[in-house]
C-alpha positions as CSV (number, residue, x, y, z in Angstrom):
1,M,14.2,8.1,34.5
2,R,11.9,7.2,31.6
3,K,13.3,5.5,28.5
4,I,13.0,7.5,25.3
5,P,11.1,5.5,22.6
6,W,13.5,6.3,19.7
7,G,11.8,3.8,17.4
8,D,8.4,5.4,18.0
9,L,9.9,8.9,17.5
10,A,11.6,7.7,14.3
11,L,8.3,6.5,12.9
12,W,6.9,10.1,13.1
13,L,9.3,11.2,10.3
14,P,7.8,9.2,7.5
15,T,4.4,9.6,9.1
16,L,4.5,13.4,9.0
17,F,5.9,13.4,5.5
18,L,2.9,11.3,4.4
19,V,0.5,13.6,6.2
20,Y,2.1,16.6,4.5
21,V,1.9,15.1,1.1
22,F,-1.6,13.6,1.3
23,A,-3.2,16.5,3.2
24,R,-2.3,18.5,0.1
25,Q,-2.8,16.0,-2.7
26,G,-6.1,14.6,-1.4
27,P,-8.1,17.8,-1.5
28,S,-6.6,18.8,-4.8
29,K,-8.5,15.9,-6.4
30,F,-11.8,17.7,-5.7
31,S,-11.2,20.5,-8.1
32,D,-12.6,20.1,-11.6
33,S,-10.0,22.4,-13.0
34,S,-7.0,20.7,-11.4
35,G,-4.3,18.7,-13.3
36,W,-5.8,15.7,-11.5
37,A,-9.1,16.2,-13.2
38,R,-7.4,16.2,-16.5
39,A,-5.2,13.1,-15.6
40,F,-8.2,11.1,-14.3
41,A,-10.1,11.9,-17.5
42,A,-7.1,10.9,-19.7
43,W,-7.0,7.6,-17.8
44,H,-10.7,7.2,-18.5
45,F,-11.7,7.1,-14.9
46,P,-15.2,8.4,-14.0
47,F,-15.6,11.7,-12.0
48,W,-16.7,9.9,-8.8
49,F,-13.5,7.8,-8.8
50,R,-11.3,10.9,-8.7
51,I,-13.4,12.2,-5.8
52,L,-13.1,8.8,-4.0
53,I,-9.3,8.9,-4.3
54,G,-9.3,12.4,-2.9
55,V,-11.5,11.3,0.0
56,L,-9.2,8.2,0.7
57,E,-6.0,10.3,0.5
58,T,-7.4,13.1,2.8
59,S,-8.8,10.5,5.2
60,A,-5.4,8.7,5.2
61,A,-3.6,11.9,6.2
62,V,-6.0,12.4,9.1
63,L,-5.8,8.7,10.2
64,L,-2.0,8.9,10.3
65,L,-2.1,11.5,13.1
66,T,-2.7,8.9,15.8
67,R,-0.8,5.8,16.6
68,R,-3.9,3.7,16.8
69,T,-5.3,4.7,13.4
70,A,-2.0,5.3,11.6
71,P,-1.9,1.7,10.2
72,I,-5.3,2.2,8.6
73,G,-4.1,5.5,7.0
74,A,-0.9,3.8,5.9
75,G,-2.9,0.9,4.4
76,L,-5.1,3.3,2.5
77,I,-2.0,5.0,1.0
78,T,-0.5,1.6,0.1
79,L,-3.7,0.7,-1.8
80,V,-3.9,4.0,-3.6
81,M,-0.2,3.9,-4.6
82,L,-0.5,0.4,-5.9
83,G,-3.5,1.4,-7.9
84,G,-1.6,4.4,-9.2
85,M,1.3,2.2,-10.2
86,G,-1.1,-0.2,-11.9
87,T,-2.7,2.7,-13.8
88,H,0.6,3.9,-15.1
89,I,1.6,0.4,-16.3
90,Y,-1.8,-0.4,-17.8
91,R,-1.9,2.9,-19.7
92,G,1.6,2.3,-21.1
93,H,3.6,4.6,-19.0
94,P,5.6,2.4,-16.6
95,E,8.3,5.0,-16.3
96,Q,5.8,7.1,-14.3
97,V,5.6,4.5,-11.5
98,T,8.5,6.2,-9.8
99,S,6.2,8.9,-8.3
100,E,4.4,6.3,-6.2
101,V,7.5,4.5,-4.9
102,L,8.5,6.7,-2.0
103,P,5.0,7.1,-0.6
104,L,4.4,3.4,-1.0
105,A,7.7,2.5,0.8
106,L,7.0,5.0,3.6
107,S,3.4,3.8,4.1
108,L,4.7,0.2,4.4
109,I,7.2,1.3,7.0
110,V,4.5,3.1,9.0
111,L,2.1,0.2,8.6
112,R,4.6,-2.2,10.0
113,G,5.8,0.1,12.7
114,R,2.3,0.9,14.0
115,W,0.8,-2.5,13.5
116,S,0.8,-3.4,17.2
117,H,-1.3,-0.3,18.0
118,L,-3.9,-1.5,15.5
119,A,-3.8,-5.0,16.8
120,R,-4.5,-3.7,20.4
121,L,-7.4,-1.7,19.1
122,I,-8.9,-4.7,17.3
123,S,-8.4,-6.8,20.4
124,R,-10.4,-4.3,22.4
125,W,-13.2,-4.3,19.8
126,R,-13.4,-8.0,20.0
127,G,-13.6,-8.0,23.8
128,G,-9.9,-9.0,24.4
129,D,-7.3,-7.3,26.4
130,P,-8.5,-3.9,27.6
131,A,-4.9,-2.5,27.9
C-alpha cells in the first residue's frame, strides 16, 4: 500500500489559492482602463512597469502549477508583494500593506515546501544527480 503524501497535498491549498488570485490579477494589469492603471499612475510608475508586474504575476500563476517550478512562481510573488508593501510605505499609506500579507505568507510557505523540487532541478542542470 502506498503512503499518502499529506504534506505534499496540503501544499496544494495555498498554491491553488495563489494561482487563482494571480491568474486573475496579473492579466488585469494589462488594461489601460483598469483600477491598476490608475493606481500605478498615482504611484508614479511608468506604463511598462505595470505591464512587467502583470507579466510576473501571470507567469507566477503558471509556474505554481508544477512542483518543480512552483518555488520560482512563489519567489516571484514574494518579490512582487514585498515591492507592493514598499510602495505603500513609501507613498505614505502603510495601512494598505495588509493586502499583501496573505499572498506573501502563502508564497513563502509554498517556496519553502517546494524548495527540494527546485534543488533537484538545479542539480540536474548542473550535471548532478539525475533522479
